[in-house]
Backbone as ProteinMPNN parsed JSONL, in Angstrom:
{"seq_chain_A": "MTMPVPVRTPKNETRKTEAGKNGKPTAPIADPQLLTELEIASGLRNDKPAAPIADRQALIDGLNRDLAGEYQAIIMYTHYSAKLTGPYRRELRALFQAEIADEQGHAQFLSDKIAAMGGEPTTEPKPVPHVGQPREMLDHALAAEKQAIVDYTARTKQAEACGDIGLKVNLESQIADETRHKEELERIIAGWDDR", "coords_chain_A": {"N_chain_A": [[40.887, 96.488, 134.903], [40.989, 96.315, 138.434], [40.031, 98.503, 141.179], [40.538, 99.327, 144.562], [37.505, 100.144, 146.595], [35.715, 101.793, 149.143], [33.378, 100.349, 151.097], [30.238, 99.829, 152.74], [29.479, 97.285, 155.03], [27.298, 94.804, 156.87], [27.486, 95.395, 159.16], [27.657, 97.903, 159.534], [30.359, 98.453, 159.186], [33.437, 99.641, 157.502], [34.62, 98.013, 154.333], [36.949, 97.046, 152.435], [36.649, 96.574, 148.862], [37.43, 94.872, 145.403], [36.619, 96.779, 142.888], [34.497, 96.485, 139.712], [34.779, 96.488, 136.359], [32.451, 98.331, 135.685], [32.703, 100.241, 138.226], [31.341, 99.507, 140.144], [31.26, 96.919, 143.478], [33.024, 94.271, 143.415], [34.45, 91.273, 144.642], [35.232, 91.353, 148.367], [38.352, 92.5, 149.437], [40.321, 90.495, 151.222], [41.392, 90.479, 154.588], [44.373, 91.16, 156.152], [45.053, 89.729, 158.746], [42.621, 88.33, 159.513], [42.682, 86.661, 157.371], [45.112, 84.83, 158.514], [44.093, 83.926, 160.727], [42.31, 82.318, 160.139], [43.723, 80.246, 158.706], [45.409, 79.305, 160.48], [43.689, 78.387, 162.038], [42.436, 76.338, 160.3], [44.042, 74.384, 159.613], [45.861, 75.08, 157.505], [47.761, 76.59, 158.047], [50.843, 76.601, 159.901], [51.932, 77.807, 162.356], [53.955, 77.105, 164.396], [57.04, 77.336, 165.377], [60.092, 76.726, 163.191], [61.695, 73.997, 163.452], [64.716, 74.034, 166.011], [67.893, 74.288, 164.593], [69.7, 72.69, 165.888], [68.271, 70.409, 166.939], [67.24, 69.707, 164.161], [69.79, 68.844, 162.745], [70.406, 66.758, 164.715], [68.569, 65.137, 163.817], [68.942, 64.224, 161.681], [71.63, 63.506, 161.813], [70.963, 61.32, 163.216], [69.4, 59.823, 161.569], [71.115, 59.329, 159.521], [72.563, 57.298, 161.348], [70.768, 55.221, 161.597], [70.447, 54.633, 158.947], [73.362, 53.56, 158.244], [72.657, 51.083, 160.036], [71.1, 49.992, 157.912], [72.439, 49.701, 155.987], [74.349, 47.768, 157.284], [72.186, 45.25, 157.525], [71.841, 44.795, 154.688], [74.687, 43.83, 153.837], [74.881, 41.774, 155.776], [72.788, 40.038, 155.655], [73.124, 39.352, 153.025], [75.741, 38.107, 153.004], [75.524, 36.582, 154.952], [73.55, 34.91, 153.733], [74.795, 33.779, 151.863], [76.887, 32.07, 153.142], [75.61, 29.877, 154.491], [75.294, 26.917, 155.834], [74.178, 23.276, 155.896], [71.283, 21.225, 156.996], [69.101, 23.207, 157.176], [69.625, 25.466, 155.276], [68.396, 26.181, 152.92], [66.085, 27.106, 153.246], [66.65, 29.366, 154.885], [68.3, 30.708, 153.504], [66.618, 31.662, 151.571], [64.817, 33.201, 153.136], [66.691, 35.113, 154.276], [67.718, 36.412, 152.16], [65.205, 37.359, 151.085], [64.946, 39.157, 152.965], [66.652, 41.382, 151.947], [65.556, 43.281, 149.898], [63.787, 44.362, 151.411], [65.652, 45.94, 153.001], [67.056, 47.366, 151.243], [65.448, 49.214, 150.253], [64.485, 50.652, 152.449], [66.855, 51.591, 153.045], [67.375, 53.238, 150.972], [65.238, 55.088, 151.187], [65.743, 56.566, 153.7], [68.298, 57.677, 152.651], [67.469, 59.129, 150.655], [65.704, 61.068, 152.099], [67.835, 62.238, 154.022], [69.3, 63.745, 152.45], [67.345, 65.44, 151.333], [66.88, 66.81, 153.779], [69.366, 68.398, 153.228], [71.356, 66.976, 154.536], [74.207, 64.594, 154.727], [74.366, 61.848, 153.391], [75.549, 58.519, 154.737], [77.804, 56.347, 153.841], [78.915, 54.422, 154.924], [78.847, 51.233, 156.818], [77.159, 49.948, 159.584], [79.116, 47.692, 161.597], [79.438, 44.32, 160.276], [78.664, 41.467, 161.995], [80.96, 38.423, 162.145], [79.981, 35.552, 161.723], [79.806, 31.883, 161.777], [78.051, 29.499, 162.279], [74.662, 28.676, 161.645], [72.412, 29.246, 163.815], [73.647, 30.927, 164.954], [73.823, 33.031, 163.325], [70.972, 33.705, 162.707], [70.582, 34.888, 165.525], [72.112, 37.145, 165.876], [70.891, 38.374, 163.212], [68.351, 38.887, 164.425], [69.046, 40.561, 166.478], [69.571, 42.657, 165.233], [67.428, 43.558, 164.423], [65.722, 43.926, 166.071], [67.149, 46.008, 167.552], [66.877, 47.981, 165.128], [64.31, 48.459, 165.559], [64.239, 49.644, 168.206], [65.737, 52.131, 167.349], [64.424, 53.352, 165.144], [61.654, 54.106, 166.164], [63.153, 55.793, 168.309], [63.797, 57.667, 166.382], [61.276, 58.303, 165.213], [60.135, 60.371, 167.412], [62.144, 62.521, 167.054], [61.23, 62.985, 164.891], [58.813, 64.198, 165.07], [58.932, 65.809, 166.808], [60.105, 67.651, 165.297], [58.361, 68.697, 164.039], [57.866, 66.946, 161.025], [55.774, 65.143, 160.281], [55.32, 63.705, 158.124], [57.79, 62.193, 157.813], [57.916, 61.19, 160.247], [55.319, 59.27, 159.808], [56.476, 57.551, 157.869], [58.779, 56.326, 158.925], [57.609, 55.321, 161.275], [55.985, 52.812, 159.371], [58.614, 52.04, 158.599], [59.381, 50.666, 161.054], [57.324, 48.971, 161.431], [57.747, 47.01, 159.198], [60.33, 46.417, 160.258], [59.56, 44.945, 162.725], [57.889, 43.015, 161.611], [59.772, 41.737, 160.528], [61.204, 40.476, 162.863], [59.733, 39.234, 164.152], [59.329, 36.986, 162.673], [61.855, 35.783, 162.692], [62.254, 35.201, 165.302], [60.334, 33.225, 165.641], [60.939, 31.088, 164.169], [63.818, 30.812, 165.948], [62.726, 29.809, 167.872], [61.919, 27.429, 167.445], [63.819, 25.89, 167.1], [66.54, 23.353, 166.611], [69.23, 22.441, 168.299], [70.429, 19.87, 167.775]], "CA_chain_A": [[41.659, 97.041, 136.212], [40.414, 96.603, 139.473], [40.526, 99.381, 142.412], [40.208, 98.953, 145.867], [36.993, 100.857, 146.916], [34.985, 101.296, 150.457], [31.675, 99.808, 150.879], [29.59, 99.662, 153.904], [28.921, 95.977, 155.063], [25.985, 95.055, 157.299], [27.548, 96.164, 160.796], [28.414, 99.612, 159.306], [31.925, 98.497, 158.949], [33.976, 99.813, 156.226], [35.873, 97.239, 154.085], [37.807, 97.27, 151.033], [36.426, 95.666, 148.104], [37.374, 94.949, 144.44], [35.837, 97.474, 141.873], [34.793, 96.037, 138.83], [34.951, 97.825, 135.085], [31.52, 99.471, 135.922], [32.922, 100.867, 139.242], [30.544, 98.382, 141.347], [32.019, 96.57, 144.147], [32.926, 92.821, 143.522], [34.554, 90.778, 145.915], [35.949, 92.104, 149.378], [39.706, 92.265, 149.611], [40.273, 89.462, 152.373], [41.849, 90.917, 155.789], [45.685, 89.884, 155.828], [44.888, 89.189, 159.697], [41.563, 87.424, 159.258], [43.393, 85.263, 156.679], [46.037, 84.049, 159.027], [43.793, 83.255, 161.691], [41.772, 81.075, 159.539], [44.75, 79.466, 158.056], [45.886, 78.627, 161.353], [42.463, 77.474, 162.661], [41.778, 75.285, 159.488], [45.423, 74.025, 159.813], [46.232, 75.256, 156.459], [49.192, 77.071, 157.891], [51.592, 75.951, 160.886], [53.215, 78.809, 163.242], [54.826, 76.618, 165.333], [58.351, 77.975, 165.254], [60.342, 75.89, 163.006], [62.707, 73.204, 164.561], [66.12, 74.582, 166.025], [68.874, 73.852, 163.774], [70.723, 71.668, 166.364], [67.673, 69.369, 166.708], [66.957, 68.953, 162.93], [70.879, 68.472, 162.939], [70.24, 65.667, 165.703], [67.484, 64.031, 163.316], [69.754, 64.115, 160.419], [72.485, 62.413, 162.624], [70.059, 59.561, 163.718], [68.726, 59.155, 160.053], [72.671, 58.514, 159.171], [73.133, 56.254, 161.709], [69.771, 54.264, 160.96], [71.214, 54.123, 157.332], [74.283, 52.625, 158.231], [72.716, 50.098, 160.124], [70.1, 49.092, 157.1], [73.751, 48.938, 155.101], [74.837, 46.492, 157.943], [71.682, 44.336, 157.179], [71.985, 44.522, 153.471], [75.399, 43.059, 153.523], [74.875, 40.682, 156.827], [72.215, 39.449, 154.84], [73.722, 38.47, 151.708], [76.711, 37.389, 153.531], [74.981, 35.14, 155.781], [72.806, 33.702, 152.649], [76.067, 32.845, 150.705], [78.045, 31.343, 154.262], [74.946, 29.019, 155.127], [75.415, 25.441, 155.496], [73.655, 22.378, 157.219], [70.019, 21.304, 156.489], [68.147, 24.624, 156.962], [70.462, 25.812, 154.264], [67.553, 26.41, 151.699], [64.818, 27.798, 154.28], [67.181, 29.959, 155.564], [68.743, 31.459, 152.248], [65.411, 32.03, 151.023], [64.425, 34.258, 154.113], [67.8, 35.923, 154.204], [67.57, 37.079, 150.5], [63.991, 38.359, 151.001], [64.982, 40.454, 153.556], [67.771, 42.54, 151.344], [64.937, 43.845, 149.14], [63.209, 45.683, 152.203], [66.473, 46.971, 153.56], [67.714, 48.31, 150.403], [64.18, 50.137, 150.045], [64.769, 51.367, 153.573], [67.969, 52.424, 153.063], [66.981, 54.49, 150.053], [63.865, 55.99, 151.856], [66.79, 57.216, 154.577], [69.335, 58.478, 152.201], [66.781, 60.313, 150.052], [65.567, 61.814, 153.585], [68.997, 62.9, 154.856], [69.687, 64.596, 151.245], [66.48, 66.234, 150.705], [67.332, 67.897, 154.698], [70.345, 69.159, 153.617], [72.721, 66.524, 155.011], [75.326, 64.01, 153.475], [73.847, 60.441, 153.538], [76.849, 58.024, 155.105], [77.92, 55.465, 152.904], [79.751, 53.545, 155.944], [77.586, 50.523, 157.464], [77.78, 49.573, 161.032], [80.304, 46.392, 161.502], [78.417, 42.756, 160.03], [79.407, 40.247, 163.211], [81.034, 37.345, 160.88], [79.808, 34.021, 162.35], [79.724, 30.425, 161.147], [76.643, 28.6, 161.87], [73.324, 29.13, 160.954], [72.088, 29.769, 164.54], [74.4, 32.28, 164.921], [73.311, 34.395, 162.077], [70.129, 34.071, 163.321], [70.577, 35.38, 166.483], [72.491, 38.47, 164.942], [70.085, 39.248, 162.565], [67.413, 39.194, 165.701], [69.401, 41.47, 167.587], [70.166, 43.758, 164.421], [66.406, 43.87, 163.778], [65.15, 44.769, 167.693], [68.051, 47.449, 167.341], [66.465, 48.873, 164.297], [62.942, 49.214, 165.906], [64.304, 50.915, 168.945], [66.334, 53.519, 166.713], [63.254, 54.071, 164.528], [61.248, 54.705, 167.324], [63.263, 57.499, 168.823], [63.445, 58.885, 165.514], [59.872, 58.874, 165.11], [59.967, 61.056, 168.119], [62.794, 63.389, 166.907], [60.819, 63.794, 163.608], [57.446, 64.872, 165.64], [59.752, 67.42, 167.509], [61.088, 68.507, 164.034], [57.511, 69.086, 162.99], [57.873, 66.441, 160.1], [54.925, 64.419, 160.446], [55.313, 62.77, 157.081], [58.955, 61.443, 158.055], [57.33, 60.262, 161.283], [54.895, 58.385, 159.249], [57.392, 56.812, 157.357], [59.264, 55.732, 159.902], [56.422, 53.95, 161.672], [55.718, 51.969, 158.562], [59.551, 50.9, 158.671], [59.16, 49.957, 162.151], [56.203, 47.67, 160.927], [58.228, 45.995, 158.753], [61.336, 45.511, 161.102], [58.874, 44.353, 163.644], [57.374, 41.791, 161.182], [61.174, 40.593, 160.223], [61.913, 40.351, 163.999], [58.857, 38.21, 164.787], [59.663, 35.905, 161.733], [63.283, 35.11, 163.135], [62.084, 34.575, 166.659], [59.532, 31.998, 165.213], [62.656, 30.225, 163.471], [64.735, 30.55, 166.81], [61.815, 29.155, 168.912], [61.419, 25.853, 166.89], [65.744, 25.23, 166.852], [66.915, 22.099, 167.101], [70.547, 22.408, 168.142], [71.121, 18.694, 167.541]], "C_chain_A": [[41.031, 97.223, 137.227], [40.942, 97.51, 140.418], [39.749, 99.159, 143.424], [38.826, 100.303, 145.792], [35.936, 100.657, 148.208], [33.81, 100.942, 150.388], [31.507, 99.736, 152.408], [28.956, 98.099, 154.233], [27.78, 95.876, 156.375], [25.986, 95.657, 158.905], [27.975, 97.244, 160.866], [29.686, 99.485, 159.596], [32.083, 98.78, 157.736], [35.172, 98.848, 155.91], [35.992, 97.511, 152.826], [37.221, 96.466, 150.064], [37.086, 95.939, 146.629], [36.267, 95.718, 143.537], [35.577, 96.914, 140.564], [35.114, 97.002, 137.595], [33.84, 98.688, 135.461], [31.487, 100.073, 137.297], [32.189, 100.173, 140.533], [31.192, 97.648, 142.165], [31.606, 94.882, 143.756], [32.878, 92.083, 144.837], [35.448, 91.612, 147.021], [37.321, 91.227, 149.334], [39.619, 91.477, 150.86], [41.619, 90.688, 153.25], [43.052, 90.25, 155.851], [45.268, 88.935, 157.45], [43.9, 88.035, 160.014], [42.235, 86.172, 158.417], [44.632, 84.485, 157.556], [45.222, 83.612, 160.192], [43.017, 82.118, 160.997], [42.882, 79.957, 159.094], [44.944, 78.703, 159.43], [44.844, 77.608, 162.024], [42.327, 76.108, 161.712], [43.055, 74.424, 159.111], [46.281, 74.06, 158.634], [47.966, 76.073, 156.705], [49.977, 76.635, 159.599], [52.225, 77.006, 161.534], [53.536, 78.514, 163.891], [56.3, 77.053, 164.586], [59.411, 76.766, 164.948], [61.446, 75.51, 164.182], [64.164, 73.727, 164.946], [66.986, 73.841, 165.436], [69.619, 72.805, 164.554], [69.642, 70.447, 166.525], [67.264, 68.907, 165.521], [68.701, 68.401, 162.52], [71.192, 66.744, 163.569], [69.239, 64.679, 165.082], [68.404, 63.405, 162.604], [70.934, 63.027, 160.552], [71.83, 60.999, 162.703], [69.748, 58.823, 162.57], [70.075, 58.38, 159.742], [72.901, 57.277, 159.876], [72.195, 54.78, 161.609], [70.166, 53.537, 159.6], [72.247, 53.029, 157.318], [73.751, 50.974, 158.791], [71.538, 49.392, 159.302], [71.262, 48.788, 156.104], [74.23, 47.759, 155.874], [73.965, 45.207, 157.413], [71.561, 44.002, 155.94], [72.827, 43.278, 153.368], [75.462, 42.003, 154.763], [73.819, 39.741, 156.09], [72.618, 38.705, 153.704], [74.85, 37.81, 152.017], [76.307, 36.077, 154.15], [74.137, 34.009, 154.558], [73.979, 32.763, 151.837], [77.242, 31.71, 151.712], [76.768, 30.239, 154.837], [75.408, 27.432, 154.552], [74.128, 24.459, 156.537], [72.084, 22.403, 156.374], [69.176, 22.012, 156.499], [68.285, 25.668, 155.762], [69.272, 27.067, 153.023], [66.313, 27.21, 152.393], [65.489, 29.235, 154.418], [67.802, 31.042, 154.691], [67.754, 32.045, 151.933], [64.782, 33.475, 152.045], [65.777, 35.169, 154.304], [67.57, 36.845, 152.915], [66.419, 37.859, 150.502], [64.087, 39.254, 151.926], [65.909, 41.88, 152.908], [66.965, 43.247, 150.803], [64.187, 44.718, 150.33], [64.186, 46.431, 152.67], [67.11, 47.919, 152.757], [66.551, 49.413, 150.166], [63.94, 51.042, 151.227], [65.71, 52.32, 153.79], [68.06, 53.753, 151.958], [66.17, 55.609, 150.058], [65.222, 57.153, 152.542], [67.716, 58.306, 153.618], [68.494, 59.627, 151.528], [66.334, 61.642, 151.176], [66.488, 62.751, 153.752], [69.227, 63.825, 153.735], [68.416, 65.759, 151.188], [66.625, 67.444, 152.242], [68.323, 68.422, 154.632], [71.589, 68.679, 154.225], [73.229, 65.654, 154.13], [74.832, 62.606, 154.166], [75.411, 59.723, 153.825], [76.843, 57.034, 153.979], [78.953, 54.2, 153.977], [78.339, 52.556, 156.748], [77.979, 49.975, 158.841], [78.578, 47.956, 160.642], [79.197, 45.379, 161.363], [79.352, 41.755, 161.333], [79.801, 39.167, 161.833], [81.098, 35.765, 162.075], [80.01, 33.03, 161.269], [78.963, 29.529, 161.151], [75.349, 29.542, 162.237], [72.721, 29.683, 162.267], [72.397, 30.857, 165.477], [73.799, 33.581, 164.243], [71.805, 34.593, 162.704], [69.665, 34.955, 164.235], [70.894, 36.711, 166.242], [71.844, 39.281, 164.092], [68.941, 39.614, 163.61], [67.739, 40.418, 166.091], [69.609, 42.892, 166.849], [68.39, 44.461, 164.589], [65.541, 44.865, 165.022], [65.873, 46.262, 167.778], [67.285, 48.575, 166.524], [65.196, 49.558, 164.932], [63.417, 50.199, 167.095], [65.088, 52.311, 168.439], [65.183, 53.989, 165.964], [62.649, 54.507, 165.371], [61.483, 56.025, 167.978], [63.476, 58.065, 167.852], [62.06, 59.042, 164.931], [59.605, 59.845, 166.03], [60.464, 62.297, 167.613], [62.028, 64.019, 165.394], [59.459, 64.429, 163.797], [58.148, 65.776, 166.148], [60.115, 68.152, 166.396], [59.514, 69.117, 163.358], [57.515, 68.224, 161.803], [57.174, 65.172, 160.325], [54.811, 63.276, 159.351], [56.548, 61.772, 157.048], [58.677, 60.261, 159.391], [56.546, 58.991, 160.704], [55.596, 57.336, 158.563], [57.939, 55.75, 157.953], [58.571, 54.717, 160.895], [56.24, 53.121, 160.828], [56.995, 51.27, 158.267], [59.935, 49.909, 160.207], [57.926, 48.817, 162.018], [56.662, 46.662, 160.303], [59.741, 45.299, 159.643], [60.38, 44.353, 162.224], [58.114, 42.546, 162.901], [58.959, 40.606, 160.963], [61.385, 39.87, 161.899], [61.073, 38.918, 164.611], [58.654, 36.776, 164.122], [60.78, 34.909, 162.533], [63.001, 34.719, 164.595], [60.836, 33.641, 166.853], [60.606, 31.069, 164.845], [63.007, 29.975, 164.721], [63.641, 29.773, 167.909], [61.683, 27.815, 168.582], [62.871, 25.535, 166.378], [65.785, 24.403, 167.408], [68.461, 22.041, 167.227], [71.073, 21.304, 168.05], [72.044, 18.637, 166.446]], "O_chain_A": [[40.365, 98.258, 137.255], [42.156, 97.491, 140.621], [38.557, 98.861, 143.367], [39.02, 101.294, 145.089], [35.365, 99.577, 148.356], [33.155, 101.328, 149.42], [32.447, 99.608, 153.192], [27.926, 97.784, 153.638], [27.421, 96.953, 156.851], [25.087, 96.131, 159.599], [28.562, 97.732, 161.832], [30.224, 100.367, 160.265], [31.295, 98.436, 156.855], [36.208, 98.696, 156.557], [35.181, 98.172, 152.177], [37.253, 95.301, 150.46], [37.359, 97.122, 146.423], [35.118, 95.279, 143.488], [36.667, 96.762, 140.012], [35.621, 98.112, 137.76], [34.146, 99.872, 135.6], [30.385, 100.457, 137.689], [32.512, 100.351, 141.708], [32.258, 97.468, 141.577], [30.496, 94.351, 143.758], [32.028, 92.064, 145.728], [36.278, 92.437, 146.638], [37.501, 90.012, 149.25], [38.736, 91.851, 151.632], [42.433, 91.43, 152.701], [43.102, 89.032, 155.685], [45.182, 87.707, 157.422], [44.216, 87.013, 160.622], [42.273, 84.996, 158.779], [45.029, 83.429, 157.064], [45.806, 82.707, 160.788], [43.189, 80.971, 161.409], [42.628, 78.764, 159.26], [44.639, 77.511, 159.475], [45.035, 76.456, 162.412], [42.146, 74.997, 162.21], [42.902, 73.709, 158.12], [47.267, 73.328, 158.549], [48.932, 76.127, 155.944], [49.12, 76.348, 160.436], [53.384, 77.111, 161.132], [53.755, 79.415, 164.701], [56.493, 77.047, 163.371], [59.724, 75.954, 165.819], [61.889, 76.097, 165.169], [64.874, 73.842, 163.947], [66.944, 72.638, 165.692], [70.213, 71.973, 163.868], [70.13, 69.358, 166.224], [66.872, 67.74, 165.517], [68.696, 67.352, 161.876], [71.899, 65.858, 163.088], [69.018, 63.588, 165.606], [68.712, 62.226, 162.781], [71.185, 62.072, 159.816], [72.211, 59.9, 162.3], [69.77, 57.597, 162.456], [70.182, 57.154, 159.705], [73.344, 56.286, 159.296], [72.639, 53.633, 161.56], [70.192, 52.346, 159.292], [72.192, 51.965, 156.703], [74.165, 49.926, 158.295], [70.996, 48.393, 159.773], [71.183, 47.772, 155.413], [74.527, 46.748, 155.237], [74.557, 44.234, 156.947], [71.151, 42.852, 155.781], [72.426, 42.156, 153.055], [76.394, 41.223, 154.569], [74.166, 38.564, 155.985], [72.406, 37.503, 153.549], [75.081, 36.827, 151.313], [76.652, 34.918, 153.918], [74.13, 32.778, 154.529], [74.017, 31.608, 151.413], [78.067, 30.903, 151.284], [77.153, 29.684, 155.866], [75.709, 26.977, 153.448], [73.462, 24.827, 157.505], [71.734, 23.189, 155.494], [68.205, 21.673, 155.823], [67.428, 26.455, 155.362], [69.411, 28.211, 152.589], [65.68, 27.99, 151.681], [64.842, 30.217, 154.054], [67.83, 32.203, 155.1], [67.906, 33.266, 151.981], [64.397, 34.544, 151.573], [65.409, 36.312, 154.577], [67.224, 38.023, 152.994], [66.466, 38.98, 149.995], [63.349, 40.235, 151.835], [65.839, 43.044, 153.3], [67.352, 44.396, 151.013], [64.027, 45.904, 150.044], [63.908, 47.615, 152.857], [67.61, 48.972, 153.152], [66.93, 50.546, 149.87], [63.288, 52.077, 151.092], [65.651, 53.397, 154.383], [68.61, 54.847, 152.085], [66.195, 56.644, 149.393], [65.559, 58.223, 152.035], [67.798, 59.513, 153.843], [68.711, 60.819, 151.744], [66.597, 62.838, 151.049], [66.211, 63.949, 153.682], [69.388, 64.967, 154.164], [68.706, 66.938, 150.986], [66.526, 68.657, 152.056], [68.676, 69.05, 155.63], [72.587, 69.36, 154.461], [72.93, 65.708, 152.937], [74.946, 62.389, 155.372], [76.394, 60.216, 153.271], [75.864, 56.954, 153.237], [79.566, 53.248, 153.493], [77.245, 52.986, 157.114], [79.127, 49.599, 159.078], [78.522, 47.332, 159.582], [78.192, 45.418, 162.073], [80.56, 41.52, 161.341], [79.149, 39.102, 160.791], [81.926, 35.255, 162.829], [80.318, 33.292, 160.106], [78.959, 28.689, 160.251], [75.162, 30.607, 162.825], [72.361, 30.84, 162.046], [71.77, 31.444, 166.358], [73.464, 34.704, 164.62], [71.533, 35.693, 163.185], [68.686, 35.683, 164.069], [69.982, 37.527, 166.379], [71.982, 40.502, 164.027], [68.61, 40.799, 163.585], [66.916, 41.334, 166.096], [69.768, 43.965, 167.432], [68.184, 45.65, 164.831], [64.995, 45.966, 164.958], [65.326, 47.342, 168.003], [67.06, 49.714, 166.936], [64.97, 50.768, 164.918], [63.091, 51.385, 167.06], [65.031, 53.372, 169.06], [64.916, 55.175, 166.161], [63.025, 55.657, 165.601], [60.714, 56.961, 168.199], [63.435, 59.28, 168.044], [61.829, 59.975, 164.162], [58.643, 60.498, 165.626], [59.676, 63.241, 167.572], [62.192, 65.143, 164.92], [58.95, 65.101, 162.9], [57.79, 66.881, 165.739], [60.449, 69.327, 166.552], [59.489, 69.849, 162.368], [56.89, 68.94, 161.02], [57.833, 64.157, 160.549], [54.332, 62.165, 159.578], [56.477, 60.713, 156.423], [59.016, 59.085, 159.522], [56.925, 57.852, 160.976], [55.216, 56.179, 158.745], [57.742, 54.562, 157.697], [58.948, 53.583, 161.19], [56.288, 52.061, 161.451], [56.93, 50.14, 157.784], [60.543, 48.846, 160.332], [57.914, 47.821, 162.742], [56.281, 45.519, 160.555], [60.109, 44.124, 159.666], [60.624, 43.156, 162.373], [57.936, 41.454, 163.441], [59.153, 39.402, 161.132], [61.734, 38.691, 161.968], [61.514, 37.954, 165.237], [58.117, 35.781, 164.607], [60.652, 33.733, 162.873], [63.671, 33.778, 165.019], [60.384, 33.334, 167.956], [60.958, 30.242, 165.686], [62.641, 28.846, 165.048], [64.167, 29.121, 168.811], [61.325, 27.027, 169.458], [63.037, 24.958, 165.304], [65.304, 24.279, 168.535], [69.043, 21.58, 166.244], [72.295, 21.335, 168.198], [72.67, 17.601, 166.219]]}, "name": "protein", "num_of_chains": 1, "seq": "MTMPVPVRTPKNETRKTEAGKNGKPTAPIADPQLLTELEIASGLRNDKPAAPIADRQALIDGLNRDLAGEYQAIIMYTHYSAKLTGPYRRELRALFQAEIADEQGHAQFLSDKIAAMGGEPTTEPKPVPHVGQPREMLDHALAAEKQAIVDYTARTKQAEACGDIGLKVNLESQIADETRHKEELERIIAGWDDR"}
């Protein structure tokens, strides 16, 4: 058993330490105020106030809109890959089907995060535009990717404001994915021959 005993420090301050079995001082008992200051200075403790409930709910609502957009992309790419016709069918089908897995990964991440934050992940996708021509499919896919970039950029700011740096970093990764998708679509459209 240990018990606190007063000890003199070099600056003639009295501090409490733990007394060992023989009654001699062992380790000083940490001053709670000093620990708090050290934790804050070292980054071990963040004394920023928690995000207001309204900000947190706004973030959850935004993540649900993003999730609906990911569901839209999954359905859109699945639908478009099935409906493709024309000379570029094989290449576009491969492109659209490759995007499905990325969008599913994004949707799973968003669903998990919304649930972890105490929200209810949506099950409703944004509407999927029905089109018949490959060029129209590419245009709609490009518009969806651009919108996802705008939405995720706004969400990173919300996540940072709420102090959720991990979410911010994950969303930035999703922005990078969506940017690659957008650039690939732009390159295909730039070389498109409507003849």
